[in-house]
C-alpha positions as CSV (number, residue, x, y, z in Angstrom):
1,M,108.3,97.9,92.6
2,G,106.1,95.3,90.9
3,S,109.1,93.1,90.1
4,A,110.3,93.2,93.7
5,L,106.9,92.2,95.0
6,A,106.8,89.4,92.4
7,E,110.2,88.0,93.5
8,V,109.0,87.8,97.1
9,L,105.8,86.1,96.1
10,R,107.6,83.6,93.9
11,D,110.1,82.8,96.6
12,R,107.1,82.1,98.9
13,G,105.8,79.5,96.4
14,F,103.1,81.6,94.6
15,E,102.6,81.5,90.9
16,V,102.9,85.1,89.6
17,I,101.5,86.2,86.3
18,T,101.0,89.5,84.5
19,T,100.2,91.1,81.2
20,L,102.7,93.4,79.4
21,T,100.1,94.9,77.1
22,G,100.8,98.7,77.1
23,R,103.8,98.4,79.4
24,S,107.2,99.9,78.8
25,P,110.3,97.9,77.6
26,R,111.7,98.4,81.0
27,S,108.7,96.7,82.6
28,T,109.2,93.8,80.1
29,E,112.8,93.5,81.1
30,Y,111.9,93.5,84.9
31,C,109.3,90.9,84.2
32,E,111.7,88.5,82.5
33,R,114.3,89.1,85.1
34,S,112.0,88.2,88.0
35,G,110.6,85.1,86.4
36,V,107.0,86.4,86.1
37,A,104.9,84.6,83.5
38,A,103.4,87.0,80.9
39,R,99.8,86.4,79.7
40,K,98.5,87.7,76.4
41,C,95.9,90.1,77.8
42,L,94.3,91.4,81.0
43,A,91.4,89.0,80.6
44,D,93.7,86.1,80.9
45,V,95.1,87.5,84.2
46,V,91.6,88.1,85.6
47,S,90.4,84.6,84.7
48,Q,93.4,82.9,86.3
49,A,94.4,85.0,89.3
50,D,93.0,84.8,92.8
51,V,94.6,88.1,93.8
52,I,95.5,91.0,91.5
53,I,98.0,93.5,92.8
54,S,98.0,96.8,90.8
55,T,101.4,98.6,90.6
56,V,101.0,101.2,87.8
57,T,101.5,104.9,87.6
58,P,99.1,107.0,89.7
59,D,97.5,108.4,86.6
60,A,96.6,104.9,85.4
61,A,95.3,103.5,88.7
62,V,91.6,104.2,88.2
63,A,91.6,103.1,84.5
64,V,93.2,99.8,85.4
65,A,90.8,99.1,88.2
66,S,87.9,99.8,85.8
67,Q,89.3,97.4,83.2
68,V,89.6,94.7,85.8
69,R,86.0,95.2,87.0
70,R,84.7,95.0,83.4
71,E,86.7,91.8,82.6
72,A,85.7,90.2,85.9
73,A,82.0,90.9,85.3
74,R,82.3,89.6,81.7
75,L,84.0,86.4,83.0
76,D,81.9,86.1,86.2
77,A,85.2,85.9,88.1
78,S,85.6,86.4,91.9
79,L,88.9,87.7,93.1
80,I,90.7,90.1,95.5
81,Y,92.0,93.4,94.0
82,V,94.9,95.1,95.9
83,D,95.6,98.6,94.7
84,A,99.3,99.2,95.7
85,N,99.7,102.5,93.8
86,S,100.9,105.8,95.2
87,V,97.5,107.5,95.1
88,S,95.5,109.7,97.4
89,P,92.6,108.5,99.6
90,Q,90.3,110.4,97.2
91,T,91.5,108.3,94.3
92,I,91.2,105.2,96.4
93,G,87.6,106.1,97.0
94,R,87.0,106.3,93.3
95,I,88.6,102.8,92.8
96,A,86.5,101.4,95.7
97,D,83.4,102.7,94.0
98,E,84.4,100.7,90.9
99,F,84.0,97.5,92.8
100,Q,80.7,98.2,94.5
101,D,78.1,95.5,93.8
102,S,80.8,93.2,92.2
103,N,82.4,89.9,93.0
104,I,85.7,91.7,93.8
105,Q,87.0,92.3,97.3
106,F,89.0,95.5,97.4
107,V,92.2,96.2,99.5
108,D,93.9,99.6,99.7
109,A,97.6,99.0,100.0
110,A,100.7,101.2,99.9
111,I,104.4,100.3,99.8
112,H,107.0,102.5,101.5
113,G,110.7,102.0,100.9
114,L,113.1,101.2,98.1
115,A,112.3,98.2,95.9
116,S,115.9,97.0,96.3
117,R,115.4,96.9,100.1
118,L,111.8,95.7,100.2
119,K,112.6,92.7,102.4
120,T,114.9,94.5,104.9
121,Q,113.5,98.0,105.1
122,G,110.2,98.1,103.3
123,T,106.7,98.1,104.7
124,I,103.4,97.3,103.0
125,F,100.5,99.1,104.5
126,A,97.0,97.7,103.9
127,S,93.5,98.7,104.8
128,G,90.0,97.4,104.0
129,S,87.9,94.4,105.1
130,A,90.1,92.0,103.1
131,A,93.4,93.6,104.1
132,G,94.5,90.4,106.0
133,V,95.2,88.8,102.6
134,V,98.3,91.0,102.3
135,S,99.8,89.5,105.5
136,E,98.9,86.0,104.2
137,L,100.7,86.6,100.9
138,F,103.9,88.2,102.3
139,G,104.1,86.5,105.7
140,T,107.2,87.6,107.6
141,D,109.3,88.2,104.4
142,V,108.1,91.8,104.2
143,R,106.9,94.0,107.1
144,V,103.1,94.4,106.8
145,R,101.0,96.8,108.8
146,I,97.2,96.6,108.7
147,L,95.6,100.1,109.2
148,G,92.0,99.2,109.9
149,G,89.0,98.2,107.8
150,E,88.6,101.5,105.9
151,P,90.0,101.8,102.4
152,G,92.1,105.0,102.2
153,N,94.0,104.7,105.4
154,A,96.9,102.9,103.7
155,S,97.1,105.4,100.9
156,L,97.0,108.3,103.3
157,M,100.0,106.8,105.2
158,K,101.8,106.5,101.9
159,M,101.0,110.2,101.0
160,T,102.3,111.5,104.3
161,L,105.5,109.4,104.3
162,G,106.1,110.1,100.6
163,G,105.7,113.8,101.2
164,M,108.5,113.6,103.7
165,S,110.9,111.5,101.6
166,K,110.3,113.4,98.3
167,G,110.5,116.7,100.2
168,I,114.0,115.8,101.5
169,I,115.1,115.0,97.9
170,G,113.6,118.2,96.6
171,L,115.3,120.3,99.2
172,F,118.6,118.6,98.6
173,L,118.4,119.1,94.9
174,Q,117.7,122.8,95.2
175,S,120.3,123.4,97.9
176,S,123.0,121.3,96.3
177,L,122.6,123.0,92.9
178,L,122.8,126.4,94.6
179,A,126.0,125.3,96.3
180,Q,127.4,124.0,93.1
181,H,126.5,127.3,91.4
182,V,128.8,129.2,93.8
183,G,131.5,126.4,93.8
184,M,130.8,125.0,97.2
185,A,129.2,121.6,96.4
186,D,132.0,119.7,98.1
187,E,131.8,121.8,101.2
188,F,128.0,121.5,101.3
189,C,128.1,117.7,101.2
190,D,130.8,117.6,103.9
191,E,128.7,119.8,106.2
192,L,125.5,118.0,105.5
193,G,127.3,114.8,106.5
194,H,128.6,116.4,109.6
195,Y,125.3,117.9,110.9
196,Y,122.7,115.6,109.3
197,P,124.4,112.3,108.5
198,D,121.1,110.4,108.4
199,V,119.8,112.8,105.8
200,L,123.0,112.4,103.7
201,N,122.7,108.7,103.9
202,F,119.1,108.8,102.7
203,V,120.0,111.0,99.8
204,E,122.9,108.8,98.8
205,R,120.6,105.8,98.7
206,S,117.7,107.5,96.9
207,L,119.0,110.0,94.5
208,P,121.1,107.9,92.0
209,T,118.0,106.2,90.6
210,F,115.5,109.1,91.2
211,G,115.6,110.4,87.6
212,Q,114.3,107.1,86.3
213,H,111.1,107.6,88.3
214,A,110.8,111.4,88.1
215,A,107.5,111.3,86.2
216,R,105.9,108.9,88.7
217,R,107.2,111.0,91.6
218,A,105.6,114.1,90.1
219,A,102.3,112.3,89.8
220,E,102.6,111.2,93.4
221,M,103.0,114.8,94.5
222,R,99.9,115.7,92.6
223,E,98.0,113.1,94.6
224,L,99.5,114.6,97.8
225,E,98.3,118.0,96.7
226,A,94.8,116.6,96.3
227,S,94.9,115.1,99.8
228,L,96.1,118.4,101.4
229,S,93.5,120.4,99.5
230,V,90.7,118.2,100.8
231,A,92.0,118.6,104.3
232,G,92.1,122.4,103.9
233,L,95.9,122.5,104.4
234,P,98.4,124.5,102.3
235,T,99.4,122.7,99.1
236,G,102.4,124.8,98.1
237,M,105.0,122.3,99.0
238,A,103.4,119.5,97.0
239,V,102.8,121.8,94.0
240,E,106.4,122.9,93.8
241,L,107.7,119.3,94.3
242,S,105.5,118.2,91.4
243,R,106.9,121.0,89.2
244,L,110.5,120.2,90.2
245,F,110.1,116.5,89.5
246,S,108.4,117.2,86.2
247,A,111.4,119.3,85.4
248,L,113.7,116.4,86.2
249,N,111.7,114.2,83.9
250,E,112.1,116.7,81.1
251,S,115.8,117.0,81.7
252,D,118.5,114.4,81.1
253,M,118.7,113.5,84.7
254,A,117.6,109.9,84.0
255,A,120.7,109.5,81.8
256,V,122.9,111.4,84.3
257,C,121.8,109.2,87.1
258,G,123.2,106.3,85.2
259,R,120.7,103.7,84.2
260,G,122.9,100.6,83.7
261,V,126.2,102.3,84.6
262,Q,128.4,102.1,87.7
263,P,127.2,104.1,90.7
264,M,128.9,107.4,91.2
265,S,129.6,109.6,94.2
266,L,127.0,112.1,95.3
267,K,129.4,115.0,94.6
268,K,130.0,113.8,91.1
269,L,126.3,113.4,90.5
270,I,125.7,117.0,91.6
271,E,128.4,118.2,89.2
272,L,126.9,116.3,86.3
273,L,123.4,117.5,87.2
274,S,124.6,121.1,87.2
275,E,126.0,120.6,83.7
276,S,122.7,119.1,82.4
277,R,119.6,120.8,81.2
278,L,118.2,120.4,84.8
279,S,120.0,123.5,85.9
280,V,118.3,125.5,83.1
281,I,114.9,124.2,83.9
282,T,115.2,124.8,87.7
283,D,116.4,128.3,87.0
284,R,113.2,128.8,85.0
285,L,111.1,127.4,87.8
286,A,112.8,129.7,90.3
287,A,112.1,132.7,88.1
288,T,108.4,131.9,87.8
289,V,108.1,131.4,91.6
290,V,109.7,134.8,92.3
């Protein structure tokens, strides 16, 4: 998602910089492809940027914010920090606390939609006293919705929408693998398209690259679990989705989903998934649930 945001900002005339310290080879590849200028270290970014947009894994969000605060204090830098990670309002509260009594204005932001369709179907939600900067940055190129002056509102919206979208994928995976197990995967997809065509269209758009991001999706579901728990609501759905997506990450789904290969039909993808280690892992999960 970071590279998609960078491309929009560059097209709007902004200089976009980053640091690749500690990032994956895939992040480096995306950075080069989107024309983002890499700096040697985070301190260089903090000293040169007016706005920092954080797009890291949920597990790293607090640590990155803390590093930025320390560097900004050391350099006596003033800037706006936009956390655009898929984290719970509780995590956003911890990040906001990092910037108390500092020269950093904090914005809670959340992005909903596929990176490949950010301009046409994506939305950036933002909340906090400086949330208007998000509208200024992206203009009308990306839909932006301000959700008030309280940090946490944007992240809560992401949690609720993310629970819906990941829940659909989770239900489809379990149902389709069951259908494949009894030799009815083709019939299942046909009937799904007949009764729920919009659901099938969503799955066809989302599933082929889902394996590449399974670890991040599992972390997002743990954040959703935290939000549900604080609200006193059942957490079972989020817990099981996190376990399922962790299983996907441990399986060879990323390879099956075809990083760098031609897109395949949904039916073929189900067939390949059923032949992968994923089916063994999901069988084990089902056994533990029972």
